[in-house]
Residue, then its C-alpha position, 0 to 999 in steps of 0.5 A: m333946368s336940365t333935360h334927360r334924353r333916352i338913348k334907343d336900345f337897338w340890341r334889345e329891340q333886335r333880340i325881341f324881334e329875333q324871339r318873335a321871329v323864332a316863335a312865328s317860325v315855330i308856329v308856322i312849322a307846327l301848322a305846316v306839320v299839322l297840315f302835312g299830317r292831315l294830308i297824309w291822314l286824308q290822302i294816304v291812311h284813309y284814301d279808300k274811305y274818302t275816295d268813296l265819299a268823293q265819288g258819292n258826290r258825283i255818282r248817284i246809285e239808282p235802284q233798278p226795279a226788277p220786272r214783275g212776273i207775268i201771269y198766264d191762264r191755264n192755256g198760256a194766254i197772258l193775263a198780266e204783263n209789264k209795259p214801259a211807262y213814264q212816271l214822275e219821281l221825287i228825291p226828298e233830300e234834293v228838293p229845297n221845299i217839298d210843299a212848294s214843289l207839290r203846290g207847283l206840280v198841282d198848278i201845272g196839273l200833274i198832281a190833283e189838289e185832292d191828292r196832294d196830302d196823300v202824296r206828301r204822306t207817301i214822301r215822308s214815309r220814304r227815306s230821304f235819298d229814295s226816289v219816290p214815285i208821285r205820279l205813276y203814269l204820264t201822258d205825252e202832254d203831261m211830260a211836255r208840261f213838265a219839261v217847260k217848267r222843269h227848272d222850277f222843280p229841283g229833285v223832281d224828274i221823269r223816269t222810265r219804268l215798267a208798269r203793270s198792264y192787264p190786257h183784258g181789262e176787267l176780265a177776272v179782276h177779282a181773281l187776279g187782283h191788281v197792283g197799286s201805289i205802295s202805302v205807308a202801311d205797305l212799307a211798314r210790313s215790307d222790306r224797304e230795301r226790296y222796294a227801293g225805287s218801286s212804285t207799286i205792290g200787289k194789293i188783292g187777289v193773286e197779285a197780293a197773295f203771290e207778291n213774293v214770287l212775282r216781285g223780283r230782286n232789284g238791280q242798281r246802276e251808277i249815274m254821274v250827276n252834276a252839282r244839281g244832282r241831274s244826270v250828265e252826258k259826260v264828265g271828264g270824258l266819262k259816260a254818265t251811266r257807269n256800272t249797272i247791276p241787273g236785277d232778277p225778274g220775278g217768277d211767272l205764274l201759271l193759273t188754273l183759270d180758263l180765259e175763254v170760260q171766264r169770258v163767257a161767264e162774265d159776259s153772261v152776267r155783265d149787267q147784273r150783280a152776280a158771282i160765279v165759281a167753276l171748279d174742276p172737281t178732280n183737283g180743285d182747279v178754279l176754272a172761272l171766278v166771277s164777281r160782277p160788277g167789276f172794275d178795270p185794274n189798269m186804273f190802279a196800276r196807273g194810279l187812281t185820283r181821289v175822285e176816281f177812288d171815291t166813285l168806285t167805293k161809293n158805288p151802291d153796286r160795290p164793284l170792289f167787293n169780291r162776291a165770289l169769295r166774300g159775298t155771304y147769302p142764304p144758300g136756299s135749296t142748293i143744300k137739299p142734296v147734302v141734307a138728303l145725304a145726311g138723312l140717308t147716312y143717319g137712317v132717318t129717311d127711306p128714299l123710296a117711301p112716299h111723303h105726302c106734301v100738302g103745301f105746308f108743314s107744322l110742328p107737333g102741337n104748333r099751328h104755325r105753318f111752314r109753307e111750300p112755294k107750291p100752295k097745293g103741295h106736291g102730293f105723294i113724293d119720294l126722295r128723288g122727286a123731293i130733290a127734283q121738285s125742291c119740295d120744302t115740306y119733305f126737307y122740313n120733316m127731314s130736318i126735324r128728324l135729323g136735329v140741328r146738331r147732326l145737320h150742323n156737323f154733316l154740313s160742316e164736312f162739306g165745307l160750309g161754315r168755314p173758308t175753303g182755303i183758296d190760295i188767294g185768301g180774303e174769303s168769308a167763312g159764312i155762318l153754319p148755325s148751331p145752338e152753341w153758335k147762337q149763344r155766342a152770337f147774341r147777348k140777350r139770354s132770350d135770344q140765345v135759345w135755339f127753337p125747333g122752328e129754326t131747325v125746320i128752316f135750317g134744312i132748306g138753307q134759310g134762317y141764320i145759315t149763310s154761305t159763299p159761292i165758292q163754298l157751294a161750288q166746293m160742296t157741289a164738287i164733293l157731291a160730284t166725286r162722291g166724297q173726294n175733296f180738294q182745296p180750291r186753287l188759282v195757281r197751279a205752277l210757277r215758272d222761272p223766267e230765265t230757265q223756263k223751268v216749271t214747278e208744279i204745285a200739287p193739288k191739296p186733298l182735304p178730308k173726305p166727308n164721313a157720309g153714307e155708302r156709295k148707293d146713298w151718294d148715287r141716290v142723291v146724285d140721281g135726284m140732282l139728275a132728275v132736277m135737269q130731267g123734268g125737274t125745276a131746271s129741265r129747260a136749262a138742260a135741254d138738248a145738252p150733249y152731256t149729262i148734268a146734275g144740278k139744284t136750283g135755289t132761292a135765297q130770301v132777302f127779307t122775311v114774308a109774314q105768316n099771313q102774306r104771300y111773296n109778291e115780286a111786283a110789289i117790292s123794290e128790285r133790290l128786295r127780290d129773292h136771290a137766284w142760286f144754281v149749282a151743278f156738275a157735269p158730266v155725271e158719269a165723269p165730272k169735269i166741272s162743278i159750278a155755283v151761280i148766284v144772281e142777286n135779286g135774280r128772282s128764279g134759280s131755274g129761270t135766271a141762274a141755271p141758263i147761265a151755268r149751262k152756257i159756262m159748262d158748254a164753253y168748257l166741256l164742248r171745247k175741252f171734251p167734245p162729244p164723239h161724232n158717232g152719236g154715241t153720247s147720251t143726252s141728259a134726257q136719254r140717260g134716265s136714272i143712274l141707279d138703273s145704270d152700271s155705274s151704281e155700286e154698293 
């Protein structure tokens, strides 16, 4: 048996090896070409693009919020400013687990448990690379607690920012307003870029109405960071902070408020529920705007906890409610001078003819009695005496003669029933009733009928009519100037913080009422002067070195039955009448008009009028002191203005 042996083919194996080597070489060369080409693509063709991306990995752009504008009163006193503060901020994209980080911050006491959900919503509403403030104000103790645990919170850090500060606390808070944390709703209606890195925004008052002026243009700075995103002192000999682009600070506001007058006004009603508005009748400047009780706006600037916010909102005295602009009350007898002017304008009354007041008024053919606060009546009384003594039956009779439509139209020309247009907004319109209004306001057909008795009480400021303190202050200013009418304003000028250039805001005139002749205005003002000279508010004008024209008023909180009398001692404090007083001074050259309401204050003459006197003294005796030669007449000395040379036909 033979065996076959296969001889090895060395030449064939060598050819195979050479072919494989060539193929491998081609692949290697091809890969080298691709790699080399890619390097050229990355490092030469797109050098600028990838250089920027590489820089972005080690340089973080941080927005630098611009300083907010400063707010001053009319005399240059600072009402709102900025102070350095430390706050806790979080960058979402740098935090591995936001929920875990928030739980940890709750555990060390930097965030309240009840605020955690609100903070989470705020974080989710911002962009992932934004630095989101989660605690606006840190104490030294807070910073120490965080420093110990800092390594547990990647993406969370302490930043130095300028925080809003209100040096006078509650003073003028409802005029100034306040700033607060930027909410989801705020971001939805704002430019996100403009608020990058910002923690607060104006919420109410001047701070909100002039947000675009007070908010400056943000700057930015480049920060070198390590792999964890934290700032480093030096990398390769370079400083941690590189290029910085400063922002433009916000504009300053010069207000019409007089800080000292505001202080006196607030001190006068500190422990009461009240509102005060004082205007310059010659241009609409708001000299004082008070709503009590108030609150400290610094609480909002540093960030309220849920418990603190609930305490404010659930307070039965409603400290957050701006009574001066939004509080609506029956104006009571304060509108009687305007009703009297309407009677003179339409010729339905003779100012010198005596009216016999017997203590009540009844419509013809009706036995219902509309009563007078003075049970036995005032006897025979003319227009001047009716205003001075606040005789209801005189104005009951005049209201019927005028009719509801003429009453409505005339009072509307004095600003009742609509917002005054003050430059901070947020005010209520009140109610100026009419038959048409009643048809819109009620659903039942039987309730839509306007009854004559409703016209009767309309003329003394009761019934459906309601108004705000600022409306009555404006109404009084129109009476003071015999028809001049200006839109109330809180901001009189803007100032550039860099150039210090002041841009004045001109007063805005409003249409004049289509009312009677000058002698008619003088007769009404003479009646208001008589209120302070032996009338219902004579005590408040005692020894005044200037003349005052005023009108007291009482606003009923509830209706007293026909066969009953109002018994203050038998009802709870919050059901007692509101006390009104409106006035202007000096009569011959008005510098201030004022409206004061004290909720459940019982008496306009005993409660509200003395408050107004303090405020007028604070303004007039400081700004326009009487001469020392004894030439200035007191209210008691001047007598009727109809007997003076100031009366014109």
